[in-house]
N, C-alpha and C positions, 0 to 999 in steps of 0.2 A: 503494497500500500503504500502513497505515495506519504509527503514528509509533509503534514498539512502545518504542522509546528512550523515549521519553517516559514509557508508563506503568511503565517498573520504574523509572526518577527519581521518583515518585511514589510507588511503594512501596516506595521502599528495596527494593530487591533486586536481584538482577546474574542471571541467566539466562547458563549456557555452554551451554549446547542453547537460540540465539533463536529455533528453528523449532518447538519443543514449546509456548513463549508462545506461536508466534502458529496455532496449531491447535489450542489451549485455546478462542480465539476463533472457529474456524471452524467455521458454522452448515453442516447438512450445506445447505441450500437455495444455498448457496454454491458448490458443487462442481455442483449443478445448470446451473449458467450459466459454468460458470466449470472445464471438466471437466480440461482442463490442466493446474491448480493443482498446485503441487509435492505439497502434502501433503494428508491426509487428513484428514473432519472429527471433531471434536470428540467422537465418544460412547463413546469408549472410554475418554479422558478424563476424561469424566461420570463414568464407573462404579465406577473408581480415587477417583475422588475425592471421591464420597457415602461410598466404607467408608474412606478417608481423617480425615473428617469426622466419621463417628458412633465412629469410633474413637478420636478425639482429646479432642471433647466427653465423650463417655462417660468419659473415664478422668480429665478436667477433675471429674467432676460426682462421681465415688467416690469422688475423693478430699479432694473441698472439700465434701462433703455428707454427713451420715448421714441421709437421708433415706429412707424405705423404695422396693420398685423402685418402683412404680405412681408414685408422686411424681418421680422421677427423671429418667422414659418421660417424662412430661408436658413436664421438662422440656425435655427434650434433641428433643422433637418440636415443641416452639416457637422452641427456639432454629437449629432446622436446614431449617423447611417452609418451603414453597417462597419466599410473603410474607417473610420474615426474609433469607432470601437472595439474593430480588431485590430487599430494602431496601438492604443492603448493599453488591451488584455499582452499586445506582447513584450509591451515595458514595463508591465507588469512580474513579465514571469509566467502567464496564466498558462501558455501553452509545456510547462514543467510538470500542470497537475493535473491534465485530463486525463478523464479516465474513460479509455477511448477501448472499439474493438482493434484487433492487429491489423484489420482492414484501413479502417479508418485513421490510423496511427501512420498508416505507411503511405498516407495521403496528404502531402506539405502544400498544395498550389491553394487554390482559390475558395474549395470546400474547407480546408482549415480557416481561410477568411472569414467565413458566416460560421462555424461550431466557436470560433474565440469570439466575436463579437455577441452570440446568443449565450457564450458561456457566462462575458462578463456585467449579463445584464439579469441572467438566475445569479449572479455572485449578490449583485444589487437586494435580488428577491431575498436573500438570503439574511446579508446584513442588515437590511430593514426588518423581515421577522426578529436578527435575532439582538438586534443593537439600537433600533428605533429610528426616528426620522433624524433628528438631530445630526446625530453619525452619518449616516447616509449623505446629507446636504454639503458637511465638510468633504467625505472623500468625492462626494461628484463638482462640490467646486473645486476642488485640487488637482483632480484627474481630467475631467470633461471637459468645465464651464469654463477651469484657466487657460483653454485653448484659443477663443474665438478672436483675442485680438492675433492670434498668428492667421486665422481662417479670412479673418477680413482684409488684414496686409496682400496676401495671397486672392484674394478673390474670388479664391471656394467655395465660396456657399451660394454664390451666382445657380440658379433652378436652371440645370444643361436643357431643357425642354424648353420654358422660357425664353430662351438665350436663343436656344439653334432658330423657333418660328420667327423671332422678332427676327434676325436677320435675315434667314430665309427668305420672307411679307417681303422685306425693304430692298434684298440683293436683288430677287429674281421671283420678285413677286406670287408665289407659292404656297401655299401653309400645308408642311410635313401631313405624312400618316404613315402610322407603327399597323405592322401588322405579326402576328406572332410566325415564327419561321418554324419551330419545332417549340416542342416541348416531352419530359420524359418522371419519373421516380412517382414516388407516392406524392401521396396531396402532403402530409405534411413536412414531406423536404422537397417539394416538387422542382423544375429545373425549367426555363421559359429561355429560347432564343428569338429577339424582336429586331425584323428589322424598320428600319426610317427610310423612306421613301419622299423625293421630289416628285411629284409625279410620276408618271414608268423608272424612274430611274433610283434602284437603291442607291442609296449612299453608305453606308455603315448600315453594323449590326451589331449588338449589344447582350448581354448575357446577365440572368438575376434569377433568385429566387421569387420573385413574383412580377407578374406584368410590368408593375409601375418600374420596379426598380431596375429590369431589362428593358423599358421604355428608355428610360435618364442615361443608364449606360450610352442608347447607339444612340440617343441623342449627344450627350461627349463625343463618340468617336466620329459623328460625323460634323462636328464642331472642327474637328483634328482636320477627317480628308478633306474640307473645306478651305482647310486651314482660317476657319473666323471665329480664335480663339482668342 
């Protein structure tokens, strides 16, 4: 079993319920190979952590910035998207504590990013249940909300679909359309590849674990393909 005591030391947090911490790192695939494991997988905790994260980040943005709703929504999306959460999880060495099947453990590509992002949310769910809202707020402030300055400086908060649509309408007078090219996988881990078109021209494709995420990926790739970014 992983040394979760070391993780607690690194994060400067002491869980009352150690099983809550372990469960946050337990992927569904691990239970397929270890059916007698005494804990459930982390998806319910992920569900809770997602809500805790959105509330606290929204509260932070609302309390510290007087910008309009649309801007705050884009900023929040940039802070809590899969890439941002996965990067944070990697920086905190969460990957060293994942409980995965042997097959999942071998995959270090994009699928691992999704697992890390989901695990980060599950950890937040565990932290909230064990330590309460204030500790969760401090943790999110330190590791997520603090990234906003860099995001604004780099311009990564801009919504790719909206940006591509604005550029396309201005440059070629065409509104982009999106089409699912392929999808696969079980319902809880569905994968999508989406194409973005200008008229009949397919400009780019993108992938994701939801149609929205795949469309955003396609729009970003299209901006790059057209050199409109």
